[in-house]
N, C-alpha and C positions, 0 to 999 in steps of 0.2 A: 157339269157346270154347278149343279146344286151341291155336290160334295165339295167342290172347290170353295164355294162360298162359305160352307160350314167350317172348313179348315181355317180360313182366314179369320172368321169370327172367333174361333177357339184360340187361335194364336194371339189375337188382340187382347182377349180377356186374360190370357196367361201373362202377357207383357204388363198389363195393368196391375195384375196381382204381384208380380215381381217388383215393379216400380214402387208400389205402396209399401212393400216390405223393406225395400232398400232405404227408403226415405221416411221411415216411420218416426225417426227422431227429429225430423225437420219441424220447425215451428209453424203453427197454423195461425191464421188471422182469428180475431175474436169472433166466435160464432154469434149469430143473431140472437139466439135464445139467451146467451150469456149477457149480451148487451141489454136485452129486454129485462133480464133479472136485475141487473145493476141499476136500471132506470125505473124499476117498478116501485121503488120507495121502501120505507122501513118495514112495511108489512111483509115484503118478500125478502129483503136483504138489508140488515141494519149495519152500516159501516162503523157505527160507534161501539158495537159489541164485539168482543173477541170471539173467535170460533168456539163453539161448544164442543168439548171433548167428552169422551166416554167416562162414565163414573165420576162426573164432576171434577175431573183433573184439570189443572191449569194448562193453558196453552203454552206449549214449549216452542221457544224461538231459539234456534241454533245460529251461531254467528261464525263467520270466517273473515279473514282480512288479508289482503295482499298489499304490501307496502311498496308503492311505486317510487317514492322519493322521500328523503329525510335530510334536513339541512338546518343550518343556523342555530346551533346551541348558543344562545346569548346569555352570558353570565350577568349582565347588567339587569336585564328584565326577567331572567330565569324562565325561559321558555324555548321552544323549538318548533320548527315547521314540519308538518307531516302531510303527505299526499298518498291516499289509500284508495283501494277498491274495496268497498264494504259490502259484504254479502250477508243476507238474512234468509233463513229457511224456516218455514212453518207450514202447517197443513190446515186448509180451510175446506171442510167437506161440502160446504154450501156452493163452492165453485167447481166441484167435480163435473166432468164433461165426458162426452162420448167420442171426442175427436181422436183420430189415430195418433196424433203427436201432441206435443206440448203447445200450448197457446202462448204466443208472444204478444206482450203489450208494450207499446212504445209511446202511447198517448198519455200525457200527464192528466188529462181530464178523466180518462178511464181509471187511472191510478187513484185519483182523489175520490172516486166513488167506491173504492174497495177499502176494506179494513187492512191496515198494515201496522206493524209494531211502532210504538212511539218512542223508540230508543233515542237517547241523546248522549253526548259526550260531556260528562260532568265537569271536567277540568280543562275544557277547551275555551280559550279566550274568544277565538273567532273560528267559525266553521261555515263552509259554503259549498254548494253543489256546483259542478261545472256545467256550463250551458253552451259551450262552443264545440262544434258548429250546431249541434242539436243537444238537447238535454242528455247528459251522460248517465243514462240508466237503462235497465231492462228488467222485465218481469216475466217470468215463465210460470205457466200454470199446467201442471201435469194432469193426466186424466183422473187420477184419484184425488185431486185437490191439493197436492203438494205444490208449494210455491217457493220460487227463488226470486228475491229482490236484490239486484246488484246495482250499485251506484258509485260514482267517483266523488270523493270529498277531499277538500283541502282544509286544513285547520292549523291553528297555532295553539299548542298544548303547553300548559303551565307545568313546570318541573322545578321543584324546590331543590336547588343544588347544595350539596355539602362541600364547601370550599376549603376545608381544613388542610387538604393535601394539594391544593392548587399550586402550580399547574401539573402536578403529577397525579391527578385524581382520576377516578372512574366514577360514573354516575349510574343510578338506577331510576329511570323515569317511568311513570305509569300513566296509561290512558284508561280512564274509568268510563264504562258504558253501562247504562241502566235505563229502566223504563221510567217515564215521567208520571204516568197516570195509574198504572196497574201494580198492585202489590203481588206478592208471591202466590196469593190465593187465586189470582186470575192469570198471571203471566210469569213464566219461568224462563230466564235468560241463561244460556250456557254456550260454551264453545263446541264446535264440531269435534268429533272424536279423533280424527286423524289430521295432523298438521294444521291446526287452526290459523296459525300466523305464518305467513311466508313473506319473502321480500325479494326485491330485485337484486340480483347478485352484483350489479354494477353500481350500486349506490356508493358514492364517494363524497365525504364531507371534508371541509378544510381544517376543522379543528377536532373532530371526533371520528371514531370508527366503531361500527356496530360489532359487539362481541357475541351477543346472543339475544334471543327473543323468548319470552316466557308468557304463556297464558295463565290466568288465575281468576279467582272469584273474590268478591268483596260484598256479599250480602250484608246489609246493615239494618239495624232496628232503629226506627225513628218514632216520633210521637204519633205519627199517622199510620204506622204499621211497619211491616218488614218488606223491604224492596230488594228485588233481585238485581245483582250487579256482577259484572265481569271486568277483568283488567287485562290490559296488554302491557307487559313490562319490557322496557328497552334497556338492555345493559350495554352501555357505551363507555369507551375509554378515550381519554384525551390524547391527541397527537402532541408529543413533546418537542419535536424538532424545531418548530417555530420558536418556542420559549427558550430552548437551549441557545439558539443563535441570537435571540433578541435580549435575553436577560442574563443567563448564566455565564456565557462566554465573555460578554463585555465587562460584567462586574468582576469576574475572575482576573481579567487583564488589568483592570483598574487597581485591584489590590496588589497584584504583582508589581505594577508600576510604582505604587507607593513604597514598596520595599527597596526601590533603587536608592532611596535616601540613606540606607545603611552604608552604602559605599561612598557617600559624599563626605567631605571633610566636616568634622564636628563644628568647626568654626564658620562654616558656610551657612549661617543662620537664614538669610533671605531665601536661598535656594531650597533648603530643606522645609522651611515653613510654607513656602509657596507650593511646593509639590504636595505636601500633606493636605493643605486646605483645598487645592484644586481637585485632588482625587476624592476628598470627602464631599465636596459640592457636586461632583459628577455622579457619585453614588446616590446622593440625595435626589438628583434629577431622575436617575434610573428608577429609584423606588417610587417616586411620584408617578412616573409614566406607567408602571405596573399597577399601581393602586387605582389609577383612573379607569382602567378596564374592568374593575371589579366593583360590585355593590358594597355598601357599608355594612359590615357584619360585626357581631359582638365577640368574635373569637379570632384567635391568631391563625394566620394561614402559613403554609410552608414557604411561600415567597417572602413573607415578612421575616421569618426566621433567617432565611438566606441573606436578605438585605441587611438585617440587623447584625449578623455575623460579619459580613463584609465591612460594615461601618466600624465595628469593634476592632477589626484588624487595622484599619486605617487610623482609627483613634489611638490604638496601641502604638502605632508608629510615631505619632505626635508625642505621646507620653514618653516613649523611649528617647526621643530626641531631647525632650526637656530635661530628663534625668541625666543623660550623658553630657549635655551642655553644662548643666549645673556642676556636675562632678569635675568636668574639665576645667571650668573656671576656678573651682576651689583648689584644684591641684596646681594650676599655673600661678595662682596668686601667692605672695609671700605670706607664709603662716604668721610671721611676726612683722606685720606691716609697720612701717615707721610711724611712730606717734610723736608728735612734736611736744617736747617738754614745755611746761609752762614757763614763759619768760619772766625773769625777775623785773621788778620795777626799775632797778638800776640799769639793767641791760636795755630795756626799752627806751629809757631816757638817753642812754649812750647812742642808740641808733638815731634818735631824733637829732641829737647834737651833731652826729656825723653828716646828716643830710643838710643841716644848716651850714656846715663847713664845706659843702660842695662835694661830699663823698656819696652822693645818691646813686652813683653808677657802680657801686660795689657789686661784684659778681656773686652768684650763689655760692660758689666754692669759698670765696673769701668770707662771706657771711657765715658759712658753716665753720670756718676756722675760728672766727671771732666767737661763735657760739660755744665752741669747745674750750676757749680760753677765758673762762669766767671763774674768778678766784674768790674774792670776798673772804679771804682767809682760808678757803677750802679749794683744793685742786681735785677736780673730777677727771679721772682717767679710766678708760675702759680696760678690762682685763685682757691679757694677751689673746689674740685670735678673735676678739669681738670688736665690732664697730661701736662707735659712740651711741648711735641710735638703738642698736640691738641691746647694748648695755643699759641704756636708759629704760627701754621697754621692759626688760627682764630684771631690772633693779639689781645689776651685778657690778655696779661701779666699785672701783677701788678708791675709796675716799681717804684723802691724806690731809690731815690738819697740819698746817705749817705756820710758823711765825713770820713776822715781817722780814727778819734777817735772811731766812732761807728761801723765802718766796721768789726772790730775784733769780737765784740759780735754777730753781725748779721751773720757773716760767721760761727762762731762756732755753733750758734743755728740751722742754716740751715743744716749744715753737720750732726749735731746730729739727726735731724729729718729724713734725708735720711739714716743715719747709722742704725736706728732701723729696717729698712726693709732688711738689708743685712744679709746673713747667717754668722754663726760664723767664718768659715774658711776664707771667703772672707773679713770679717771685720778684722781678724787678719792680713791678708796680706796687706790690704789697710792701716791699722794703721802703719804697718812697713814702708810702702812706704812714707806715709805722715810725719812720724817722722824721716825719713832718716836712720832708723835702723830697724832690725828685732827683734821682741819680741816673746818670747816663747808662752805666753798665754796672751790674752787680753780679757777683759770683753766687749762684744758688747755694753753694756749700758754705758760704761765709757765715760765721756765727753771728747771730743778730743780738747777742747779749749787749753789745756796745750801743745798739740803738735804744735799748731799754734804759741804759744809764742816763741818756739825755733827759728822761722823765717828760719828754714831750708827748709821749703816748703812754698812758697808764691804764692797765686793765682794770675794769670795775670789779 
């Protein structure tokens, strides 16, 4: 019986030893002596002083970051949202303990009694800890005093965007992390050696995609001293599909539509002008819509060049139409447009006299005939192949000075030549007027010299 009891005792001890070995990495609650140490006051533990390192070396704080989410690269406000798990590693020999595993601290009150780095995000507009459903943090203390402080933080980070190539741009944004109170003589911040920045592979943004992540340093000298600083660089590239469908394709179609005016008749002025103006106004609306999504900058952007080029194409269509229409009108108009010869005072008096005599209904062709038969001792006759108006404009009259004896024959012959071109009804009316009487029927080929002999009508 005694031997049996001894065997059971040894088996139990062996089981306890195996269990302790297997779960040596499990977290332990805060031991009482550590709690007493933290509550003993500044004489035992000063939470305002960084851990003292050997040989007066500054406390080294190593950082790591896991990016859980990233979204909303806003060009108007030039910032983006970031959701990270932020880890800090340092060693505090004052908190070394004899527990078999690491000590887990989940109490904010205990954390506030400990010294921990005062790092902050220099270019974050807003940063906040997550508190749901419990404060999202943990703190592990290893037996040798090595500490891991892990917390979840959401922030809005400022990123000065270079929009010269927008919307075909790529951006490099930086997150600057540094200590607020300790210079490099007391605190040194650095990234962990292996893969300091990792990310969720399922991150998907509507306007950007992550190309790569780069850790870096940014120690700076200020008037108060040298401050340790590290950076996390985010290299992102803009998704262009949205902009191609919303900007490039519509404006290209608008320009092509404006080219349809090339196939319209050059004399279709309303249609061509309306098409050009409508496309120009539509392009202006598209340009304003693209401009509203961007901040006001002092340099030209790629979208401005594109919109300007499209407007120049449409404006070129209007210029082309103006030139073609002008050339067309010049080509169709008579290069030697009829210019009315100054009327002599005698001829104007004759027309007034004719109106008083009831001849105000003279037709244009009859007036033209009377205009050609103006003598005053000189017979003006066009050269062969020339009209009287063309001859007058180009000063190519055949001027014939005649005396009173020969004027009768010349006048009759000239009137006969003009007479042959008149329709029968006009000829009958004109003969009646020239003879001072109305005749029922007149042969258009009849020589009108006899009418002139009556002297009832005398050319001026």
